[in-house]
PDB file of the backbone (N, CA, C, O) and the ligand in Angstrom, with CONECT records:
HET     ZN  A 101       1
ATOM      1  N   UNK A   1       0.837  -1.197   0.000  1.00  0.00           N
ATOM      2  CA  UNK A   1       0.000   0.000   0.000  1.00  0.00           C
ATOM      3  C   UNK A   1       0.882   1.261   0.000  1.00  0.00           C
ATOM      4  O   UNK A   1       1.878   1.332   0.720  1.00  0.00           O
ATOM      5  N   UNK A   2       0.498   2.252  -0.819  1.00  0.00           N
ATOM      6  CA  UNK A   2       1.288   3.481  -0.945  1.00  0.00           C
ATOM      7  C   UNK A   2       0.479   4.694  -0.479  1.00  0.00           C
ATOM      8  O   UNK A   2      -0.750   4.709  -0.546  1.00  0.00           O
ATOM      9  N   UNK A   3       1.206   5.705  -0.006  1.00  0.00           N
ATOM     10  CA  UNK A   3       0.563   6.953   0.418  1.00  0.00           C
ATOM     11  C   UNK A   3      -0.062   7.653  -0.782  1.00  0.00           C
ATOM     12  O   UNK A   3       0.542   7.714  -1.853  1.00  0.00           O
ATOM     13  N   UNK A   4      -1.280   8.185  -0.604  1.00  0.00           N
ATOM     14  CA  UNK A   4      -1.970   8.850  -1.703  1.00  0.00           C
ATOM     15  C   UNK A   4      -1.347  10.201  -2.049  1.00  0.00           C
ATOM     16  O   UNK A   4      -1.430  10.649  -3.193  1.00  0.00           O
ATOM     17  N   UNK A   5      -0.720  10.856  -1.054  1.00  0.00           N
ATOM     18  CA  UNK A   5      -0.165  12.181  -1.359  1.00  0.00           C
ATOM     19  C   UNK A   5       1.265  12.148  -1.871  1.00  0.00           C
ATOM     20  O   UNK A   5       1.610  12.925  -2.762  1.00  0.00           O
ATOM     21  N   UNK A   6       2.116  11.265  -1.330  1.00  0.00           N
ATOM     22  CA  UNK A   6       3.522  11.320  -1.743  1.00  0.00           C
ATOM     23  C   UNK A   6       4.060   9.994  -2.265  1.00  0.00           C
ATOM     24  O   UNK A   6       5.229   9.912  -2.641  1.00  0.00           O
ATOM     25  N   UNK A   7       3.233   8.958  -2.295  1.00  0.00           N
ATOM     26  CA  UNK A   7       3.635   7.622  -2.758  1.00  0.00           C
ATOM     27  C   UNK A   7       4.686   6.958  -1.858  1.00  0.00           C
ATOM     28  O   UNK A   7       5.350   6.006  -2.266  1.00  0.00           O
ATOM     29  N   UNK A   8       4.825   7.468  -0.642  1.00  0.00           N
ATOM     30  CA  UNK A   8       5.716   6.843   0.324  1.00  0.00           C
ATOM     31  C   UNK A   8       5.108   5.550   0.826  1.00  0.00           C
ATOM     32  O   UNK A   8       3.960   5.234   0.517  1.00  0.00           O
ATOM     33  N   UNK A   9       5.888   4.794   1.610  1.00  0.00           N
ATOM     34  CA  UNK A   9       5.350   3.531   2.098  1.00  0.00           C
ATOM     35  C   UNK A   9       4.552   3.727   3.379  1.00  0.00           C
ATOM     36  O   UNK A   9       4.859   4.592   4.199  1.00  0.00           O
ATOM     37  N   UNK A  10       3.529   2.907   3.529  1.00  0.00           N
ATOM     38  CA  UNK A  10       2.599   3.022   4.642  1.00  0.00           C
ATOM     39  C   UNK A  10       2.919   1.972   5.691  1.00  0.00           C
ATOM     40  O   UNK A  10       3.121   0.800   5.376  1.00  0.00           O
ATOM     41  N   UNK A  11       2.961   2.412   6.951  1.00  0.00           N
ATOM     42  CA  UNK A  11       3.195   1.477   8.044  1.00  0.00           C
ATOM     43  C   UNK A  11       1.963   1.401   8.925  1.00  0.00           C
ATOM     44  O   UNK A  11       1.262   2.394   9.121  1.00  0.00           O
ATOM     45  N   UNK A  12       1.703   0.204   9.460  1.00  0.00           N
ATOM     46  CA  UNK A  12       0.650   0.052  10.453  1.00  0.00           C
ATOM     47  C   UNK A  12       1.210   0.446  11.805  1.00  0.00           C
ATOM     48  O   UNK A  12       2.229  -0.083  12.250  1.00  0.00           O
ATOM     49  N   UNK A  13       0.530   1.383  12.453  1.00  0.00           N
ATOM     50  CA  UNK A  13       1.013   1.890  13.737  1.00  0.00           C
ATOM     51  C   UNK A  13      -0.155   2.169  14.655  1.00  0.00           C
ATOM     52  O   UNK A  13      -1.283   2.375  14.207  1.00  0.00           O
ATOM     53  N   UNK A  14       0.130   2.173  15.961  1.00  0.00           N
ATOM     54  CA  UNK A  14      -0.864   2.625  16.921  1.00  0.00           C
ATOM     55  C   UNK A  14      -0.600   4.099  17.193  1.00  0.00           C
ATOM     56  O   UNK A  14       0.499   4.470  17.607  1.00  0.00           O
ATOM     57  N   UNK A  15      -1.596   4.933  16.963  1.00  0.00           N
ATOM     58  CA  UNK A  15      -1.411   6.373  17.181  1.00  0.00           C
ATOM     59  C   UNK A  15      -2.521   6.910  18.073  1.00  0.00           C
ATOM     60  O   UNK A  15      -3.500   6.220  18.355  1.00  0.00           O
ATOM     61  N   UNK A  16      -2.351   8.153  18.511  1.00  0.00           N
ATOM     62  CA  UNK A  16      -3.381   8.801  19.314  1.00  0.00           C
ATOM     63  C   UNK A  16      -4.257   9.660  18.418  1.00  0.00           C
ATOM     64  O   UNK A  16      -3.764  10.402  17.569  1.00  0.00           O
ATOM     65  N   UNK A  17      -5.566   9.548  18.620  1.00  0.00           N
ATOM     66  CA  UNK A  17      -6.503  10.372  17.872  1.00  0.00           C
ATOM     67  C   UNK A  17      -7.042  11.438  18.808  1.00  0.00           C
ATOM     68  O   UNK A  17      -7.508  11.124  19.903  1.00  0.00           O
ATOM     69  N   UNK A  18      -6.983  12.701  18.389  1.00  0.00           N
ATOM     70  CA  UNK A  18      -7.445  13.792  19.244  1.00  0.00           C
ATOM     71  C   UNK A  18      -8.630  14.490  18.587  1.00  0.00           C
ATOM     72  O   UNK A  18      -8.533  14.979  17.462  1.00  0.00           O
ATOM     73  N   UNK A  19      -9.753  14.530  19.308  1.00  0.00           N
ATOM     74  CA  UNK A  19     -10.930  15.246  18.831  1.00  0.00           C
ATOM     75  C   UNK A  19     -11.083  16.500  19.686  1.00  0.00           C
ATOM     76  O   UNK A  19     -11.276  16.413  20.899  1.00  0.00           O
ATOM     77  N   UNK A  20     -10.997  17.653  19.054  1.00  0.00           N
ATOM     78  CA  UNK A  20     -11.047  18.928  19.775  1.00  0.00           C
ATOM     79  C   UNK A  20     -12.358  19.646  19.476  1.00  0.00           C
ATOM     80  O   UNK A  20     -12.584  20.097  18.353  1.00  0.00           O
ATOM     81  N   UNK A  21     -13.224  19.750  20.488  1.00  0.00           N
ATOM     82  CA  UNK A  21     -14.510  20.414  20.311  1.00  0.00           C
ATOM     83  C   UNK A  21     -14.508  21.809  20.926  1.00  0.00           C
ATOM     84  O   UNK A  21     -15.565  22.421  21.077  1.00  0.00           O
ATOM     85  N   UNK A  22     -13.341  22.309  21.279  1.00  0.00           N
ATOM     86  CA  UNK A  22     -13.259  23.630  21.897  1.00  0.00           C
ATOM     87  C   UNK A  22     -13.417  23.536  23.397  1.00  0.00           C
ATOM     88  O   UNK A  22     -12.448  23.706  24.136  1.00  0.00           O
ATOM     89  N   UNK A  23     -14.632  23.267  23.858  1.00  0.00           N
ATOM     90  CA  UNK A  23     -14.865  23.157  25.303  1.00  0.00           C
ATOM     91  C   UNK A  23     -14.533  21.767  25.808  1.00  0.00           C
ATOM     92  O   UNK A  23     -14.549  21.525  27.015  1.00  0.00           O
ATOM     93  N   UNK A  24     -14.235  20.857  24.905  1.00  0.00           N
ATOM     94  CA  UNK A  24     -14.047  19.462  25.267  1.00  0.00           C
ATOM     95  C   UNK A  24     -13.025  18.825  24.327  1.00  0.00           C
ATOM     96  O   UNK A  24     -13.151  18.906  23.105  1.00  0.00           O
ATOM     97  N   UNK A  25     -12.020  18.196  24.914  1.00  0.00           N
ATOM     98  CA  UNK A  25     -11.004  17.519  24.098  1.00  0.00           C
ATOM     99  C   UNK A  25     -10.967  16.048  24.482  1.00  0.00           C
ATOM    100  O   UNK A  25     -10.841  15.702  25.657  1.00  0.00           O
ATOM    101  N   UNK A  26     -11.078  15.198  23.489  1.00  0.00           N
ATOM    102  CA  UNK A  26     -11.052  13.763  23.756  1.00  0.00           C
ATOM    103  C   UNK A  26      -9.836  13.152  23.066  1.00  0.00           C
ATOM    104  O   UNK A  26      -9.632  13.310  21.862  1.00  0.00           O
ATOM    105  N   UNK A  27      -9.039  12.452  23.865  1.00  0.00           N
ATOM    106  CA  UNK A  27      -7.861  11.770  23.328  1.00  0.00           C
ATOM    107  C   UNK A  27      -8.132  10.270  23.346  1.00  0.00           C
ATOM    108  O   UNK A  27      -8.407   9.692  24.397  1.00  0.00           O
ATOM    109  N   UNK A  28      -8.052   9.651  22.185  1.00  0.00           N
ATOM    110  CA  UNK A  28      -8.189   8.199  22.117  1.00  0.00           C
ATOM    111  C   UNK A  28      -6.799   7.630  21.835  1.00  0.00           C
ATOM    112  O   UNK A  28      -6.196   7.917  20.801  1.00  0.00           O
ATOM    113  N   UNK A  29      -6.308   6.832  22.758  1.00  0.00           N
ATOM    114  CA  UNK A  29      -4.958   6.303  22.628  1.00  0.00           C
ATOM    115  C   UNK A  29      -4.923   4.939  21.931  1.00  0.00           C
ATOM    116  O   UNK A  29      -5.884   4.170  21.972  1.00  0.00           O
ATOM    117  N   UNK A  30      -3.789   4.671  21.298  1.00  0.00           N
ATOM    118  CA  UNK A  30      -3.531   3.366  20.677  1.00  0.00           C
ATOM    119  C   UNK A  30      -4.556   2.965  19.627  1.00  0.00           C
ATOM    120  O   UNK A  30      -5.080   1.851  19.640  1.00  0.00           O
ATOM    121  N   UNK A  31      -4.829   3.886  18.724  1.00  0.00           N
ATOM    122  CA  UNK A  31      -5.758   3.611  17.633  1.00  0.00           C
ATOM    123  C   UNK A  31      -4.984   2.967  16.482  1.00  0.00           C
ATOM    124  O   UNK A  31      -3.970   3.511  16.047  1.00  0.00           O
ATOM    125  N   UNK A  32      -5.443   1.821  15.986  1.00  0.00           N
ATOM    126  CA  UNK A  32      -4.764   1.204  14.836  1.00  0.00           C
ATOM    127  C   UNK A  32      -4.896   2.111  13.610  1.00  0.00           C
ATOM    128  O   UNK A  32      -6.011   2.444  13.208  1.00  0.00           O
ATOM    129  N   UNK A  33      -3.791   2.504  13.022  1.00  0.00           N
ATOM    130  CA  UNK A  33      -3.850   3.412  11.880  1.00  0.00           C
ATOM    131  C   UNK A  33      -2.740   3.091  10.891  1.00  0.00           C
ATOM    132  O   UNK A  33      -1.822   2.329  11.196  1.00  0.00           O
ATOM    133  N   UNK A  34      -2.832   3.676   9.710  1.00  0.00           N
ATOM    134  CA  UNK A  34      -1.808   3.537   8.699  1.00  0.00           C
ATOM    135  C   UNK A  34      -1.122   4.896   8.563  1.00  0.00           C
ATOM    136  O   UNK A  34      -1.771   5.903   8.279  1.00  0.00           O
ATOM    137  N   UNK A  35       0.181   4.912   8.767  1.00  0.00           N
ATOM    138  CA  UNK A  35       0.919   6.171   8.739  1.00  0.00           C
ATOM    139  C   UNK A  35       1.992   6.109   7.652  1.00  0.00           C
ATOM    140  O   UNK A  35       2.732   5.131   7.550  1.00  0.00           O
ATOM    141  N   UNK A  36       2.064   7.170   6.842  1.00  0.00           N
ATOM    142  CA  UNK A  36       3.090   7.257   5.807  1.00  0.00           C
ATOM    143  C   UNK A  36       4.436   7.528   6.457  1.00  0.00           C
ATOM    144  O   UNK A  36       4.560   8.450   7.263  1.00  0.00           O
ATOM    145  N   UNK A  37       5.462   6.725   6.110  1.00  0.00           N
ATOM    146  CA  UNK A  37       6.774   6.904   6.736  1.00  0.00           C
ATOM    147  C   UNK A  37       7.469   8.135   6.178  1.00  0.00           C
ATOM    148  O   UNK A  37       8.447   8.608   6.757  1.00  0.00           O
ATOM    149  N   UNK A  38       6.984   8.658   5.069  1.00  0.00           N
ATOM    150  CA  UNK A  38       7.631   9.806   4.434  1.00  0.00           C
ATOM    151  C   UNK A  38       7.018  11.143   4.850  1.00  0.00           C
ATOM    152  O   UNK A  38       7.737  12.025   5.319  1.00  0.00           O
ATOM    153  N   UNK A  39       5.685  11.311   4.685  1.00  0.00           N
ATOM    154  CA  UNK A  39       5.073  12.615   4.982  1.00  0.00           C
ATOM    155  C   UNK A  39       4.239  12.603   6.261  1.00  0.00           C
ATOM    156  O   UNK A  39       3.756  13.650   6.691  1.00  0.00           O
ATOM    157  N   UNK A  40       4.065  11.437   6.870  1.00  0.00           N
ATOM    158  CA  UNK A  40       3.335  11.375   8.128  1.00  0.00           C
ATOM    159  C   UNK A  40       1.830  11.392   7.982  1.00  0.00           C
ATOM    160  O   UNK A  40       1.122  11.462   8.987  1.00  0.00           O
ATOM    161  N   UNK A  41       1.325  11.331   6.779  1.00  0.00           N
ATOM    162  CA  UNK A  41      -0.117  11.287   6.517  1.00  0.00           C
ATOM    163  C   UNK A  41      -0.720  10.076   7.227  1.00  0.00           C
ATOM    164  O   UNK A  41      -0.224   8.954   7.117  1.00  0.00           O
ATOM    165  N   UNK A  42      -1.820  10.341   7.970  1.00  0.00           N
ATOM    166  CA  UNK A  42      -2.420   9.289   8.782  1.00  0.00           C
ATOM    167  C   UNK A  42      -3.779   8.922   8.221  1.00  0.00           C
ATOM    168  O   UNK A  42      -4.558   9.799   7.846  1.00  0.00           O
ATOM    169  N   UNK A  43      -4.070   7.628   8.160  1.00  0.00           N
ATOM    170  CA  UNK A  43      -5.416   7.251   7.742  1.00  0.00           C
ATOM    171  C   UNK A  43      -5.900   6.066   8.566  1.00  0.00           C
ATOM    172  O   UNK A  43      -5.113   5.332   9.162  1.00  0.00           O
ATOM    173  N   UNK A  44      -7.219   5.903   8.581  1.00  0.00           N
ATOM    174  CA  UNK A  44      -7.824   4.838   9.365  1.00  0.00           C
ATOM    175  C   UNK A  44      -8.667   3.977   8.450  1.00  0.00           C
ATOM    176  O   UNK A  44      -9.226   4.459   7.465  1.00  0.00           O
ATOM    177  N   UNK A  45      -8.756   2.701   8.779  1.00  0.00           N
ATOM    178  CA  UNK A  45      -9.636   1.839   8.016  1.00  0.00           C
ATOM    179  C   UNK A  45     -11.088   2.236   8.301  1.00  0.00           C
ATOM    180  O   UNK A  45     -11.366   2.909   9.293  1.00  0.00           O
ATOM    181  N   UNK A  46     -12.001   1.823   7.437  1.00  0.00           N
ATOM    182  CA  UNK A  46     -13.411   2.171   7.606  1.00  0.00           C
ATOM    183  C   UNK A  46     -13.912   1.717   8.974  1.00  0.00           C
ATOM    184  O   UNK A  46     -14.567   2.473   9.692  1.00  0.00           O
ATOM    185  N   UNK A  47     -13.596   0.485   9.318  1.00  0.00           N
ATOM    186  CA  UNK A  47     -14.023  -0.090  10.586  1.00  0.00           C
ATOM    187  C   UNK A  47     -13.546   0.746  11.769  1.00  0.00           C
ATOM    188  O   UNK A  47     -14.312   1.025  12.692  1.00  0.00           O
ATOM    189  N   UNK A  48     -12.282   1.140  11.735  1.00  0.00           N
ATOM    190  CA  UNK A  48     -11.699   1.908  12.838  1.00  0.00           C
ATOM    191  C   UNK A  48     -12.316   3.298  12.924  1.00  0.00           C
ATOM    192  O   UNK A  48     -12.574   3.778  14.028  1.00  0.00           O
ATOM    193  N   UNK A  49     -12.561   3.956  11.799  1.00  0.00           N
ATOM    194  CA  UNK A  49     -13.116   5.305  11.868  1.00  0.00           C
ATOM    195  C   UNK A  49     -14.554   5.306  12.378  1.00  0.00           C
ATOM    196  O   UNK A  49     -14.969   6.237  13.067  1.00  0.00           O
ATOM    197  N   UNK A  50     -15.313   4.265  12.042  1.00  0.00           N
ATOM    198  CA  UNK A  50     -16.676   4.135  12.576  1.00  0.00           C
ATOM    199  C   UNK A  50     -16.629   3.956  14.090  1.00  0.00           C
ATOM    200  O   UNK A  50     -17.382   4.588  14.831  1.00  0.00           O
ATOM    201  N   UNK A  51     -15.732   3.085  14.529  1.00  0.00           N
ATOM    202  CA  UNK A  51     -15.546   2.804  15.953  1.00  0.00           C
ATOM    203  C   UNK A  51     -15.112   4.063  16.710  1.00  0.00           C
ATOM    204  O   UNK A  51     -15.581   4.328  17.817  1.00  0.00           O
ATOM    205  N   UNK A  52     -14.204   4.834  16.092  1.00  0.00           N
ATOM    206  CA  UNK A  52     -13.732   6.080  16.695  1.00  0.00           C
ATOM    207  C   UNK A  52     -14.883   7.052  16.930  1.00  0.00           C
ATOM    208  O   UNK A  52     -14.986   7.661  17.995  1.00  0.00           O
ATOM    209  N   UNK A  53     -15.742   7.192  15.932  1.00  0.00           N
ATOM    210  CA  UNK A  53     -16.880   8.107  16.064  1.00  0.00           C
ATOM    211  C   UNK A  53     -17.809   7.656  17.181  1.00  0.00           C
ATOM    212  O   UNK A  53     -18.347   8.479  17.922  1.00  0.00           O
ATOM    213  N   UNK A  54     -17.996   6.336  17.299  1.00  0.00           N
ATOM    214  CA  UNK A  54     -18.830   5.785  18.373  1.00  0.00           C
ATOM    215  C   UNK A  54     -18.239   6.116  19.742  1.00  0.00           C
ATOM    216  O   UNK A  54     -18.938   6.590  20.637  1.00  0.00           O
ATOM    217  N   UNK A  55     -16.954   5.860  19.884  1.00  0.00           N
ATOM    218  CA  UNK A  55     -16.274   6.113  21.159  1.00  0.00           C
ATOM    219  C   UNK A  55     -16.381   7.587  21.521  1.00  0.00           C
ATOM    220  O   UNK A  55     -16.693   7.932  22.661  1.00  0.00           O
ATOM    221  N   UNK A  56     -16.121   8.456  20.545  1.00  0.00           N
ATOM    222  CA  UNK A  56     -16.100   9.886  20.816  1.00  0.00           C
ATOM    223  C   UNK A  56     -17.477  10.415  21.199  1.00  0.00           C
ATOM    224  O   UNK A  56     -17.594  11.213  22.130  1.00  0.00           O
ATOM    225  N   UNK A  57     -18.523   9.981  20.493  1.00  0.00           N
ATOM    226  CA  UNK A  57     -19.841  10.504  20.843  1.00  0.00           C
ATOM    227  C   UNK A  57     -20.286   9.991  22.209  1.00  0.00           C
ATOM    228  O   UNK A  57     -20.983  10.686  22.949  1.00  0.00           O
ATOM    229  N   UNK A  58     -19.876   8.771  22.531  1.00  0.00           N
ATOM    230  CA  UNK A  58     -20.198   8.190  23.834  1.00  0.00           C
ATOM    231  C   UNK A  58     -19.481   8.948  24.961  1.00  0.00           C
ATOM    232  O   UNK A  58     -20.094   9.330  25.958  1.00  0.00           O
ATOM    233  N   UNK A  59     -18.179   9.154  24.780  1.00  0.00           N
ATOM    234  CA  UNK A  59     -17.382   9.840  25.811  1.00  0.00           C
ATOM    235  C   UNK A  59     -17.857  11.275  25.969  1.00  0.00           C
ATOM    236  O   UNK A  59     -17.922  11.794  27.083  1.00  0.00           O
ATOM    237  N   UNK A  60     -18.188  11.915  24.852  1.00  0.00           N
ATOM    238  CA  UNK A  60     -18.586  13.315  24.887  1.00  0.00           C
ATOM    239  C   UNK A  60     -19.865  13.530  25.686  1.00  0.00           C
ATOM    240  O   UNK A  60     -20.041  14.567  26.326  1.00  0.00           O
ATOM    241  N   UNK A  61     -20.760  12.537  25.645  1.00  0.00           N
ATOM    242  CA  UNK A  61     -22.008  12.666  26.392  1.00  0.00           C
ATOM    243  C   UNK A  61     -21.796  12.445  27.888  1.00  0.00           C
ATOM    244  O   UNK A  61     -22.646  12.809  28.700  1.00  0.00           O
ATOM    245  N   UNK A  62     -20.657  11.846  28.250  1.00  0.00           N
ATOM    246  CA  UNK A  62     -20.389  11.542  29.655  1.00  0.00           C
ATOM    247  C   UNK A  62     -19.447  12.539  30.320  1.00  0.00           C
ATOM    248  O   UNK A  62     -19.555  12.801  31.518  1.00  0.00           O
ATOM    249  N   UNK A  63     -18.522  13.095  29.536  1.00  0.00           N
ATOM    250  CA  UNK A  63     -17.428  13.872  30.110  1.00  0.00           C
ATOM    251  C   UNK A  63     -17.395  15.266  29.495  1.00  0.00           C
ATOM    252  O   UNK A  63     -17.658  15.441  28.305  1.00  0.00           O
ATOM    253  N   UNK A  64     -17.065  16.266  30.337  1.00  0.00           N
ATOM    254  CA  UNK A  64     -16.753  17.571  29.775  1.00  0.00           C
ATOM    255  C   UNK A  64     -15.322  17.904  30.176  1.00  0.00           C
ATOM    256  O   UNK A  64     -14.823  17.387  31.176  1.00  0.00           O
ATOM    257  N   UNK A  65     -14.667  18.750  29.417  1.00  0.00           N
ATOM    258  CA  UNK A  65     -13.255  19.032  29.687  1.00  0.00           C
ATOM    259  C   UNK A  65     -12.391  18.096  28.877  1.00  0.00           C
ATOM    260  O   UNK A  65     -12.633  17.876  27.690  1.00  0.00           O
ATOM    261  N   UNK A  66     -11.376  17.544  29.530  1.00  0.00           N
ATOM    262  CA  UNK A  66     -10.439  16.675  28.816  1.00  0.00           C
ATOM    263  C   UNK A  66     -10.669  15.225  29.215  1.00  0.00           C
ATOM    264  O   UNK A  66     -10.696  14.896  30.401  1.00  0.00           O
ATOM    265  N   UNK A  67     -10.830  14.374  28.235  1.00  0.00           N
ATOM    266  CA  UNK A  67     -11.029  12.959  28.510  1.00  0.00           C
ATOM    267  C   UNK A  67     -10.004  12.154  27.728  1.00  0.00           C
ATOM    268  O   UNK A  67      -9.611  12.517  26.619  1.00  0.00           O
ATOM    269  N   UNK A  68      -9.584  11.056  28.333  1.00  0.00           N
ATOM    270  CA  UNK A  68      -8.604  10.197  27.686  1.00  0.00           C
ATOM    271  C   UNK A  68      -9.131   8.769  27.732  1.00  0.00           C
ATOM    272  O   UNK A  68      -9.480   8.275  28.804  1.00  0.00           O
ATOM    273  N   UNK A  69      -9.193   8.107  26.601  1.00  0.00           N
ATOM    274  CA  UNK A  69      -9.616   6.711  26.595  1.00  0.00           C
ATOM    275  C   UNK A  69      -8.648   5.885  25.767  1.00  0.00           C
ATOM    276  O   UNK A  69      -7.948   6.405  24.898  1.00  0.00           O
ATOM    277  N   UNK A  70      -8.621   4.606  26.049  1.00  0.00           N
ATOM    278  CA  UNK A  70      -7.799   3.698  25.287  1.00  0.00           C
ATOM    279  C   UNK A  70      -8.691   3.015  24.252  1.00  0.00           C
ATOM    280  O   UNK A  70      -9.754   2.497  24.594  1.00  0.00           O
ATOM    281  N   UNK A  71      -8.272   3.012  23.014  1.00  0.00           N
ATOM    282  CA  UNK A  71      -9.099   2.454  21.947  1.00  0.00           C
ATOM    283  C   UNK A  71      -9.526   1.013  22.254  1.00  0.00           C
ATOM    284  O   UNK A  71     -10.698   0.666  22.110  1.00  0.00           O
ATOM    285  N   UNK A  72      -8.574   0.181  22.674  1.00  0.00           N
ATOM    286  CA  UNK A  72      -8.883  -1.229  22.883  1.00  0.00           C
ATOM    287  C   UNK A  72      -9.715  -1.488  24.124  1.00  0.00           C
ATOM    288  O   UNK A  72     -10.351  -2.535  24.243  1.00  0.00           O
ATOM    289  N   UNK A  73      -9.715  -0.521  25.066  1.00  0.00           N
ATOM    290  CA  UNK A  73     -10.472  -0.726  26.302  1.00  0.00           C
ATOM    291  C   UNK A  73     -11.827  -0.043  26.287  1.00  0.00           C
ATOM    292  O   UNK A  73     -12.659  -0.301  27.157  1.00  0.00           O
ATOM    293  N   UNK A  74     -12.065   0.832  25.305  1.00  0.00           N
ATOM    294  CA  UNK A  74     -13.324   1.570  25.255  1.00  0.00           C
ATOM    295  C   UNK A  74     -14.485   0.618  25.051  1.00  0.00           C
ATOM    296  O   UNK A  74     -14.406  -0.302  24.237  1.00  0.00           O
ATOM    297  N   UNK A  75     -15.558   0.837  25.787  1.00  0.00           N
ATOM    298  CA  UNK A  75     -16.722  -0.057  25.703  1.00  0.00           C
ATOM    299  C   UNK A  75     -17.503   0.189  24.414  1.00  0.00           C
ATOM    300  O   UNK A  75     -18.514  -0.469  24.169  1.00  0.00           O
TER     301      UNK A  75
HETATM  302 ZN    ZN A 101       3.038  10.333   2.262  1.00  0.00          ZN2+
END
């Protein structure tokens, strides 16, 4: 698999996803993602991005301020 922007090689990595809503910041740790080793472009599989949105909307309804969750441990 090649990067869409620079054609660099893509590595599977665990990264942190940060959702910033202004009054509320949610950090999801250890998200499985594909990262370009050349330009750092990050992408998520369809399954992972759907899951991320679920986690974020769930956490956002429970927490205000800064919240930190682990991707693999999130309910
Ligand atoms: Zn790239």
